N, C-alpha and C positions, 0 to 999 in steps of 0.2 A: 790919617793917610794908611795905606796898606802896608803891612809889615809881612816880611817871609822869614818863615822858620825852616831851617834845614836839620836833618837828622839821616843816620845811616852811616857816617863816615867810621873809620876805625883802620885797625891793621889786620892786613892780608897778606898771606904769601903769593908769591909771584904765580901767575896761572889761576888764581882764586877769583872770586866774585863778590861783589857788593852792590846793594842797591840803596841809593840815595832818593830822599823824599823830602819835598818842600811844599808846605802849606801856605797860603796866604790868610792872614787875620781877618780879613774884611771881604765880603762880597758885593760891596757897594759900587765898585767899578768893575767891569769887563776887563779881564787881562787878555788882551789878544796875542801876545807873544809870550810865553816862559821858556826858560831853558837854564843851562848852567855853564858857568865860567869857570876857569881855576887859575891859580897862581903858584908856581913853586918859588922859594927864596931865591932873591937875586933876578927873577923873570919878571917879563910884563903879564898881566892878566890876559888870558888868552880865552878864546871861545871854545867850548867843548860840543856842546849841541843845544839847539832851540827847536821848539815846536810851535805853530800857531794855532789859532782856534779852529781851522779847518783840518789840523791833522799834518800839514806838511812841516816836514823837517829838515834840519841842516846840521851837518856834522863836520868837526875837522877832520882833516884827512888821517891824522894820526890814531883816531879812534874808530872809522868806519870797520864796519863789520864786528865790532866788539862791544860797543856800546849802544843802548836803545833808550831813546827818550819817550815818554808818554805824559799824556795830559788830559785831566777830568776837568772840562769846562765848566760843569756844574759847580764843582766844589773849590774850584781855582787852586789845583795842585798839580804839580808836575814831579816826576819820578825819573830816575836815570839807573837803569841796569849797566852795570859794568862787569864784562866778563872777560877771561884770558887777561887779566890784569899785569901790567909790567912796571917795573921799578921805577919807569920814566913817568908814569901816571900819578907818583906821589906828588900831592899838591894840597892845597886849601881850595876847595870847591865851594863855589859861591851861587846861591841860586839867584836867578834874574827874571823880570818881569816887566812888561810894559803895557800901557793902556791904551797906546796909539802908535801911530808912525808919523805923526806931524811934528812940528817944531814945538807944539805946545802939549805934547804927550808927556809923561810921567813914567821916569823909569825907577825902579825899585830892586834893591838888593839885600839878600840876605847877609847875616853875619860870618857866614862860612862855615864849613865842616871839613875836618881834615883826614885826608886820606893817606895812607903808609903801604906802601907794597914792598914787603921784603924780598931779597933775591935768594 
């Protein structure tokens, strides 16, 4: 099966930037949607941004105008450029991918990368 590996997390000051990357371990299956979710301690995992194979994006209201998601369909990778970071952006960020939108589709999750924004 596909495995997702995230990188790019770390500590940054408020107002700074980070770029998260996620790479799929296999290109056997076409991943039609990839993106990022995040989860802070005590909170539910929430959507940050997704992008489909045709370039259509979806962002959480809290990150619109600050985060940009991009996808390379040929390599099954997805990046998240995070600018103007705020302390409330601190969370573990999880890469997400799916190979379909039907009930038979398989969802894939990375192990997560931590982002900490210092005030």
